[in-house]
N, C-alpha and C positions, 0 to 999 in steps of 0.2 A: 569644881568639876562641872563637866558638860551636863546640861539638863537631860540629854538622851542617855548618856552613859558616864560611868565612872571608869577610869583607866588606871590599872596598877601594873607597874613593872615589878617582877618578882625574881629576887636573887637568893637562892640558898647558899649562904656563904660557907658554913661549916656544919650544917646540920647532919647529924649521924645517920648513916645508912648501913644496914647489916652487911652488904656486899662490898662495902667501900672502906675496908680497914687499912689497906695499903695502896700506895700510888704505884705508877708505872716503874719506878725504881726499886719497888719492894719496901719502901720506907713507910712507917706508920703515918697515916693521915691525921690531921688535928693535933699533931705533935708540934712543939715549939718551932722546929725547923720548917715543917710544912706550912705553919701559919705565917711565919716570916717571909717565905717564898711567895705564898699566895698573896700576901698584902702588897708586895712589890708589884706583882702583876696587876692587882686590883687598882693601885694607885696610879700606875702608868697607863693602863689601857682602858679598863672598865669604867672607873669613876669619871675621868675626864670626858669620855664619849657620852655619858649620860648628862653631865652637867651642860654640855654643848648643844643639847637638843633644841631645835628650832621651835618646836611646839612644847610649851610649858604646862599644858593642861593634863597633868598626870601625877601620880604618886609613886614613889619607889620604896618597896618593902624589902628590907635586907634582914634575912633570918640567920641568927646565930644561936648556937647551943647555949643554954642557960649556964652551962659549966665553963664557958670560954674564960680564959684567965683574965684577970683585971688588966694586965699589961696590954694584951692584944685588944680587948674591948676598948680601952681608953684610946689606943692608937687609931682604931677604926672610927670611933666617936669623934674624935678631934678633926679628922678629915671631913666627915659628912655633916657635922652639927651646924655649920653656917647655912645650910640649905633646908628650909622648913618642909619641903616636899618629900624629903628623905626620912624614913623611919626605921630605926633599928628594932627589930622584934626578937626578943629572947624566948626560945622554945626548948622543949625537950624531945628530941628525936623527930623522925619523919612524921609520925601521926600528929604530934603536937603542932608541927608546922602547918600540916593540912587543916587542922581544927582552927588555927588562928587566921588562916587565909580565908576560910569559910565565914568566920566571924566579921572580918573586914568587909567581905563581899555583902554579907547580910545587913551591915550597918550603912551601906551606901544609900543615898537618897534618890538615885536615878533608876530608870526602869531596867537598864542593862548594865552589865559590868564586863569590861574587857580585861583579861589578864594576859600579860606578855612575859615570856621567860627569857632569862639572860643569866649565864654563869659568871662567876666573879673573876674569871681569868679570860674573858672575852670582851668585845666591844661592839657597839652599834653605831651605824651612820648617823650623822647629825639630823637627818630627816626621817629616822626610823619611826619615831612615835607619830609624827605627822602623817606618814604614809599609812601606817596601820589605821589611824583614825579616819583617814580619807576613804578607806575601804570598809569602814564599819557598816553593817547592815543590821536592822533591828530584827534579828532571827536567833532564837536559842540554838545553841550548838553550832556556831559558825567559826571555822578555823581559818585564820588569815596567815598565809605563808609568803614571806618575801623571799624570793628564790635566789637572788644573786648577792654575792658579797666577795670578801677577800680572806685570804689566810696570811698569817705572818709567823715566821720562826725567829724568835728574838736571839737565839743562840748563834745561828748561821746567818742571820740578816737576809732571809729569803722570803719574798712575798709571792703569793699565787692568787690567780683570779679563780673564783669558784662560781660556776654558772649552772643554773637550772638545778639547784640542790633543794629538792622537795622535802626531804627528811633532814632538816637542820634544826638546831636547838635554840631557834629564835622565834618560835611560833607565837601566835596570839589567839585567844579563844574567847568568843563572845557568848555570854550566858544571860538569860533573863534573871533578874534578881528575885530571889525568893524570901519571903518574910520569915519562913520557918527554917532557912538555911539548907544545907545539903547540896551546896555547889561543888562542881568538879574542879574547876580552875585549870589553867594550862599546865599546872604542876601535878595534876591528878592523873596523868596517863603518859606513857612513854612517847617521846616525839616520833611520829611516823605511825602511831597506833592510836588514833583518836576514838572517842566513844561512838558506838553504833548510832546512826542517824545524823552524823555531823555533816554539814555542808562545808566544803573546802573552796576557799578563794585563793588563787595563786597570783602573785603580783610580780611584774617584771620591772622592778626598780633596781637601779645601780647603787652600789656602795651601801647596801642595806645593813650589813653586819660584818664583823671580822672575827674569825677564829684565831686564837693564839696558840700555835703548836709548840708546846714546851715538853721537856723530857719527862715531866712528872704527870702528864695528863694520861689517864687511864684509857680513855675511849677514842682518842684522835691521833692520826699521824698525818704529816704534811701531804697534801695532794693538790691537784688543780693546775691551771695553766701558768707557767712561770712569768714573772713580771720583772722587767729589766730597768724600767724608768718609773720614777715615783711620780704618779699623777693621781694619787688617791689619799694621801695623808691628811689633806685639808678637809676631807669629807668625813672625818671621824673625830675631829676635835682633840687629836693626840699630838703631843710634842714631837716634832719631826726627828729629834735625836733618838727616839724610841722606835723609829720605823726606818732606820737606815737600811740600804741595800748593798749587798756585797756581790759584785759582778762575777767574780771567779766562783763563789759558792753556788750562785744562781745558775751559772753555766753547768757546773757539776750536776745540780739537781735536774737540769734540763735533759742531760744525756740519759740519766737514769729514768726519767719520766717517759722520754721517747722510747727507750729500750723496753720498759714495762708495757708501753702501749703496743709495740711491735709483737711482744710476746703474747699478749692477750689476743691479738688479731690471728697470730699463727695457731693458737690453741682453738680458736673458732673455726678456722679453716680445716684443722686436722680432725675435728669431731666427725665421727661416722654418720653418714646420712641415713635417715629413716627409710625403711623398705618401701614406704608409701610414696616417697618422693621420686 
């Protein structure tokens, strides 16, 4: 790792959360079907984008529940084991995950630790790690936000450009390493709600990350500017066959996107003006 900082990319693969018992289809999370579906997304989008990073000076901590079935654990291990910078960490629940992250940060030999977040069904641009590190500053509680990325719907083959998204789930958090532990890490707060006293750095880099909009995702629906021509797949290290574009589906999305935009504008115009105006 760098003398100034240690950098960890952190993915909670299937760590249990109390409010996360069912997915958007109402099906149980962590069930066999959920794990199989999530591994497909992980292997197609998340994993190759991390392997393709132009900057290799980082570690990837992948957190799984200690109760993960042998079948699924072996499947994930077989995929990542050729890469020594990847660690599979078995924990019990959210608090077990947070305690282990803190131990990893405490064990670092550098003055600062950067933690970056990434979900197992999303992807990062090939220069994501490099860009974050270029904007490292030796200040405790510094949040680095890469504002621009893409979205992709693998069912309908629709891509969207996502611009100026400050509250995105790809944040990085710089902390001064503490010998006694007690670090927050980027996983210790909701994205968009950093700890008090945090300094935020916003970065205008293209192709920084990619949201995968699928029907089992609890917290995201497709949005953004429609993309009709593939000029982005090489920026993510993902096989182009998994980023196909469907012109007709994209055209349909565009009509809905424009209509929704017009509706929002009309609502703004129709709002009653304040008596003071």
